[in-house]
Structures are given as structure tokens and as C-alpha cells.
N, C-alpha and C positions, 0 to 999 in steps of 0.2 A: 606054358609060356615059352614056346619054342623060338629059335633064332630065325630071323627074317632075311631074305636076300636084300642086297643093297642096290639102291637106284640113285646113282650120283650123276645127275644131268647138270652139266655146267650151265650157268646163266648165259643167256644170248648165244645159243648154239644154232646151228642150221636145223637140228632136230625140232627145236622150239618153233622157229620160224615156219618150217614146213607143216608141222603138225597143227598149229593153231592160227597162223597168220598174224600173231601178235607183235606189233611194233609200237610199243609204248612211246609217246612223244618225249622229248626233253622237258624237264620241268619248266613250266611257264604260268605265271599268275593269270595271264590273259587267256591261256589255253590255245594260242594260235600257232604255237611252234610244233616242230616234230613231224613224223611222218603219218602215213595213214593209219586209221585205227585197226584193232585187231581182227575185225570181221565179226566176232562174237559167236555165240552158239546159236543155233536156230531159235527163232522166237517161238513163244508159246501161244501166241494170239493175243489173248487179253481183251479186255473191254475197250470200247471206243474211248479215246482219250479226251481230256479237256483242252489240250493243246494250248494255243494262244501264248501270250506273254504274261507271266505271273507278275504281280505287283512287286516292286522292289522294297516296299516297306520302309520303316524308319530304322535308324541305328539306335540300339538300346542305349540310353544315357546312364549315367552313373546314379542318378536318382529319379529319372523321368520314366515315361511310359514308352515302351518300344513301338515302333511303327506297325500299323495294322495291315499294311500291304495293300495291293490293288486287287481288282477282280480278274480272275483268269479268263482267258478267251475261250471260245467254244470251238468244237471241231478239232481236227488234227488227229495224229496217230500217236499213241504213247511210245515213248522210248525210241524215237527215230534217231536220236543220237545228237550230233553236233561235232564239234572239233575236240580231239583228244587233248588233254592238258592236265596240269597239276595246279590245284588251288590251295592256298594257305589260309586257314582260319586263324586270324591273328588275335585271339583271345589268349593272353599269356596265362599259362597254367592249364590249357586245354587237356582234359583227362577223361578216361572211361568212355570212348565213343561207342555207340551202338547204332546199327543201320538197318532199316527195313525198306523194302521196295514193294509198293502196293500194286494191285493188278492193273491199274491205269498207268504204270510206269513211273510214278512219282517217287522220288527218293526221300526218305524221312530219316533225318540224323539227329541224334540227341547226345549231349556231352555236358560236363560241368567244367567250371574253371574257378581257380582261386580258393581261398580258405580264410575263414573268419573275416569277412563273410565269403561265402562261396555262392556262385550262381549257376542255375540250370538253364541251358539253352536248347532250343529246338531250331533246326535249319531244314529247309525244304527246297528241292529242285525239281522243276518240271521239265526243263529243257536246258540245253547248253551247260551241262554240269561240269564241263572242263574249264569254265570261267567263273570267277568270284561273282560276277553280275547275275549268274544263273541261280545263285543261292540266296534265299531270304531267311534271315536269322531273327529269332525272337526270344527274348528272355521270359522264362516261365516261373522261376522261383528264385528267391535269395534267402539264405539262412546262414547260421554260424558254419555249418558243415552240410553240404549237399554231396551225394556220392552215388555211385553205382546205378546211373539210369539204365533202363532197359525198355526198348521199343519194339512193337509188333503191329502188323496190320491184319485185319480179319476179312473173311469173305463177304461180310455185310458192309465193308467200306469204312469201318471205324478204325481209327488209329489208337492204340492203347500204350500207355506209359506208366512205368513204376520206378520209383527212386527212393533212396534212403535220405534222411534228414535229421539234423539235430539242432536245436535252438541255442545251445551253449556248451562249453567245454564239459560241463557236468551233466548235461541234459541226456535223457534216454534217446536211444536211436529209434526213429520213427520210420514207418513205411507209408509212402504216399502213392496214390493211383490217380490218373486222369485219362480222359478219352477226348477224341475230337472226330466229329462226323464230316468235316469239310472246312476249307479255308483255314487250315491248321497254322499258317503263318501268322494268324491273328491271335493274340493271347486270349481274347475273349471267347474264342471258339473252344477252348479247353475247359472241361468241368471235371471235378473230382475232389479229393480230400484225403484225410488221414484214415487208413484202414488198419492201423497198428493193433487195434483190439482184437483183430482176427489172426494176428501173426504168431501167436503163441510164444513170444519172446524171441523169435528168429529175427535175423537181420540180413539185409543185402550186403554182400561183401565181394571183394575181387575174385574170390574163388567160387563164386556162385554161378547159377545157370542163367540162360537167356529167358526172356518172356516169350511165351508161345500162345498161338491161337489155333485151335483145331478147326477143321472144315465145318464143324457144327457151331462154330462161334465161341466155344468155351475157352476162356482165358486162364492160363496156369503159369505159375513160376515157383521156384523153390527158394528157401531161405536157410541160411546156415545158423545153427546155434551151438556148433561144436566148441567154440571158445568158452562157452558157459557150461559145457558138458550136457547140453540139450540134444534133442534129435534133429535130424534133417526134416524140415517142414515144407509141405507142399500146400500151396493155396490155389484154389480154382474158383471161377465164377462164370455163370452163364449169362447173366444180364444185370443191369442196374448196379454195375461194379463200382460206381462212385460212392456207394454206401458200404461200410464195413460188414454190415449184416448180411449182404448179398454174397459174401465169400465163405466158402467151406475150407477148413484147413485141418491138417492132421500131421503128427509126427510119424513119418513113414519109415524111418530107419535110424539107427545110431549115427552120430555125426559123421561128416566126410570133410577131408581137406581139399578136395577138388571135384567139381561137378560140372557137367555139360548136359543140356537138355534140348530136345527138339520135338516138334509135333509132326506127324505124318497122318493125314486123315483126322481121326479123333484119338489116335493113340500117341502116348508120350513115350519117348525113348531117352534113356540117360546113360551117360558114361561116368562112372564114379570111382574115385579112389577109396579103397576099403580101409584106409588107415593102416595097412600093413605092406606097403610098397607094391600094391598091384591095383589094376583097374578091373572093374566088373561092369557088365551091361545089364541094364534094368529096363523093363517094359511094363506099361499099364494101359489097358484098353478102356476102362471106365472107373468112375469113382476113385480117382487117383489120390485123394486126401486120405484114404484108408490104407493102412500098411498091408493088409491082406490082398489088395488089388494088384500088387506088384510081384512080377517074377524077376528073380535075380540070378544071373549066370554064376558059374564057377569062376575062379580067379582066372583072368585071360592073359593080361600083359603087365610086365614090370613098369612101375611108375613110382617116382619119388614122392608125389604129392605136392610138389613145389613148382611144377612147370605146367604150361597151358595144355588144355584138352579142347576137343571139339567133337560134336557128333552131327550127323546129317543123314537123310534117307532120301534115296533117288525115287523117281517117279514110279518105278516098278517094285519099290519096297526094299531095295538093297540098303543095308545099313553100313555107314562108314564111320569109323572111329580114327581121329587123328590126335596125335600127342607127341610132345618131346618127353623122352623117357626120364630126363634129368640124370643125376649121378647117383648110382647105386652100387657100383663095383666094389667099393671097400666093404660094405655090409652084406651085399648079395653077389657073390662072385659069378653066379650063372648070368647075371644081368650085365656084366662088364662089357660085352661086345656092343651093347646098344647104349652105352652111357652118352648122354648128350645128344642123341640122334633123334630125327624126326621119323615117326612111323605113320603110315596110313594103312588101316586094316579094314577088310571088307567082309560082310556076311550076308549071303542070300537066304540061308535057312539054317536051322539048329543053332541059333545064336547064343544059347545058353551054355554051350560047351566050346572049349578051345578048338576042337576039330571043325567047327563050323566057320572058322575065321581064316582068311589068307591075307597076307600083307606085304608091304614093301618098306624098306628103310631108305629114306630119301634125303638128298642134299648133304652139305657138309656138316661137321660137328657144330652143334649149337643152333641149327636151323629150327625155327619155331620156338626157341627157349624164351624169347622176350615178348612174343605175341603170336597168336595162332587163331584163325577163324576159317570156317568152312561153310559153303553153301552148294546146293545142287539145283540144277535146272533140267528137268527130265532125267536123262541118264548121265548128264555131264556133271562134273565135280570140280570146283574151284577152291583153292586155298590161298589164304594170305599169311605168310610166315615171316616174322621179323627176327633178326639175329644181329645184335650189336647195332651197326649203323646202316643195315641194309633191310629192305622189305622186298620179298620175292613172291611172285605169283606161281603156284603149281596148278596146272589145268589138265583135265582129261575129258575128251568129248564123248567117249564111249568105250566099252570093254576095259573098265578101269582096273581089272584084276592083272592086266598085262602091263608090265613096266614100260614097254615100248609105246603105250598109248599116253603116257604122261610126258609133259614138257614144262619147262620153267622159264620165267622171264623176269627182268628187273622192273620193279614198280618205283622205288625211291631209294636214295642212299644219302649218306652224310655229306658228300661232295655237292650233290644236287641242292640240298637244303642250304649249305653254307654258301652257295652261289647267290642265294637270295638274302640270307641272314648271316652276317659274319659273326660267328660265335665269340670271337675275341672281343668284338665291340659290344655285342649284346650282354655278354657275361661280366663286363668290366665293373658295373656297380656292385656285384657280389664280391669283388676284390678291392673294395673301398675306392673305386674309380681307376685302379691300376690295371694295366694289361695283364690278363692271366698268363701264366707260364705255359698252360695248355688249355684248350677249349675245343670240344668236338661234339657234333650231333649224334644222338642215338634215337632209335625208333622203337616203340613197343605199342602195346594195346591196339591190336588191329581189329578191323571189321571189314566185311566184304559182302557185296550184294550184286545180283544179276537182274537186269530189267527184263520184261516180257519179250522185248525185241532182241535180247542177247548182249546188250552193252553191260560193261562191268564197272563197278565203283569200288574203290579201295580206300579206307579211311585208316589213319593211324595217328598216335600221339607222338610228338617229339620232345626230347629234353637234351640239355647240354651237360656233359661231364666236364667239370672245371676244376683246374688246380691253380690256386693263387700262389704267388711267389712266397715260398717259406711255409706254406700250408699244405693241408691234405686235400684229397679229392672229394668233391661233392656234386650232386645233381642240382641243376638249376631248371626251373620250369621252361617249357618251350611253347610251341604252337601246335595246331592241328594241321594235317595234310590230307587232302582229297585228291586221288588219281582217277581220272575218267578215261575209259577205253571204249569208245562207241562201236 
């Protein structure tokens, strides 16, 4: 676990503008403001799109049935973009966003809001994703507690979704699955149910991995049971996944405090905290519910186990690991130079040993500590990293082992959010109607996606840090934000 060189690219530099052409617009709910889009990475082609104008659907009522949306038009090219802009999803308590882009360029977003009851929402955008009108939102579930939704799309066109669910404060945590073959903005298009009997007591939690679909159509995800002393559970399913009996599951390792997973081809890749202040890399080519099917590396990188991690694989098979190290210097003096810093590590071969990895230390202290996500498109790599009140994009088009290939740009910040929603006004009810002595916006829980034509979507949760007169500081739920760069 050697020291890495530092890459401290200031936000909004000439390097960034020259390297990627990225000029994010000023936040605008209508998406009409700001400059030209970032240009994007070269498109991957993709399938012919459905184009047209998607139905706007209905607005989910408090007790009614959400709108079923209209019929999408035919023809057109996927992901041709639109106007850059920022969209606010004004569901108070917006949490745990996850984003998937299907091969036809459609953006699939899932999140939950509220508590006791909590609601699960799916949002879809086919075009004009920088405007709220481009997104159709559908309520899929309501229960005492809904949490940690994960979404992915497969090569067969299916959209897959898993989430955690509890029916009462004392109820056991359940795992639910649903899939949609088309017209996913209609609630009736989703089929699924409770698959908890196959979960071996594991649960979806904020430290868990993403849902993945291999090029063979196999669906996989991991569950943590570390809180109960149980193993890390991997669940996989090839078809008929609406039924618990279709899932294979197994405890593949002693529990972990932080896990990231991705699929490349039919291979699963994991970045896992080993519960002793280090990250390890794991790989499985088949039968991944069996512990003997996994290879695990030596200890690779310092990591506290409490800060975000991400893993992705490029088109040529290069593995990328991104993480904020967290604070370890007091207990691990060798780790002190990297305390609180963002690292991006890269491996083209021999990934089971530290010598196979090279990497960079990126951004200021705290970068990625509040939220971190990563995606690849061919050889390009894009990260979304949140730090206190700022969300930053880090992007590399090619040759990502070279620090000069990386550039950074602003995605969202507390001032932009406050220009639309005054935190002092919005937080007043939490101070018994009085104006808070302090109120500010913060961003975390990020997600990022790239369309086949190279457009980028960034999603993150916002919340307010509030101090009432004579009281302590507390967080108050906020909204979701979507930034679209065509």
C-alpha cells in the first residue's frame, strides 16, 4: 500500500475546458440556461432508439394511482441530447438514488423518499433530460421503510430493480425484486415480489454493492449481514427472477464494512473493505454464489471502511478502483498522507497483487467523502464526487494512467441549490417556524451515467444542515438534483 502521486486539478480550469469541452450550464429547472454542452465522449452506437415524445404520466397522489404515461413515439436516435440543465426532483426526503442507462439511451432512475411511510419511485427520461418535463415519475411501492434501491439494465432490454423493505418498526427487513420489459413509466409494467427467502438473512444497506447484469443476462447483487455477524451474501439469477426459487445465493466471505461491485462481460468485480483498514479486489467468472469461485487479492489500499468506494471496468478490461481513504492516520501512521483524500487506482493485469496497480491522489481534502460513483464508456472514465456542499465531475477520455489526461468540472454546489430553494425558509418549520441561525445545503449519495451518444447524467441527494436559535446542528431532508450534460 504505497504512497500515490497527487493530482490536484482546480475546478473550472483551462485544463478542464480544453481536455473535455465541458461547460456545465448554470442550474436551471427548465434547463434552458447556460452554455453549450460538454461535447461528451464518442458514442458507442447502440440500438435504434424509440425517440418520440414520452408520455408525461400523472403525478403520484398521496393515496391515488400514479399516471401511466403516454405511448412513446417511434424512430429517432437514442441519446441525441437536448439542452443542458439542472432538474430538481422535489420529493422531500429524496434518498439513495441509483441510475442506469439502457442501450437505447433511456435513463432509468430509482430512489426513495420519506419514512413511516416511505415511498419507492422510478423516474424515466428518453429525451430532454435537462428539463423536468423530460422526466416521468412513477411510485412503485410504499411501506413503513423502503431503502437502498438498486437498478440495472440487461442486454435483453429488461430493466431490473431490487430494494429493501420493512412493514413496521419491528418487522424484519425484506428484499424485493421487480423487472420491466418496456413502458416502465407505467406501474403496471413492473412484475416481481418478495425474494427474501433466498437472501440467507442478508440485507441491502448503504454500504452494499450495485445491482449488475452480465452480458449473459445473469442478474447479481450482494447483501451485507455483517451487523449480525453473518457472511457477505451474493445472490444471482438467470431468468424468472420474480420468483425467489429462481435465485441462487451463498455466503462468499466473512462480512465487510464497504463493498462495490460491477460486471464486465459475465465476470463480477468487487472492491471490498477487509474489516482491517484495507481494500482488497475480488473477481469471479462463474458460479459467483459459491465462495470457491472468487479470487481475492492481497491487501491493496488503506481505507477506513466508512467512506465511499466504486469499481468499474473499461471496454478493454482495465479495472478502476475509486475511493476516499477516510481518516486513518491516528491508528495507521503509514496511511496519514492519504487521510481524507480521493484515490483513483488502475490495473490492467496482475490485479491480485499491489504491484499490478497504479494510481493518483485527486482533488482537495474530503473529495468524494460524502458521495462517489464511477462509470466507464469504452476507455473513458467519469466520476461524480461530492464534498460538503459541492459535486464535482472528474473525467478522463483515454490513457487514464496519466494524470494529465484527467480534468475536473463543477456539477452542483450549495449556492446553486440555494438560488432555487432558500434553506432559511425551507428549514424554518424544523425551528418551530422561526428563522434558523444557520441553514445551508449539502450534497451526497451520487450516481452517474453515460448515454450511448456520450451525454452525461449526474444525480445526487441534497439535505440541509440547520442550526436553530439556542439549539444544536441537525440535518433536514432535502431534494434530488439531476444535472444533464448533452
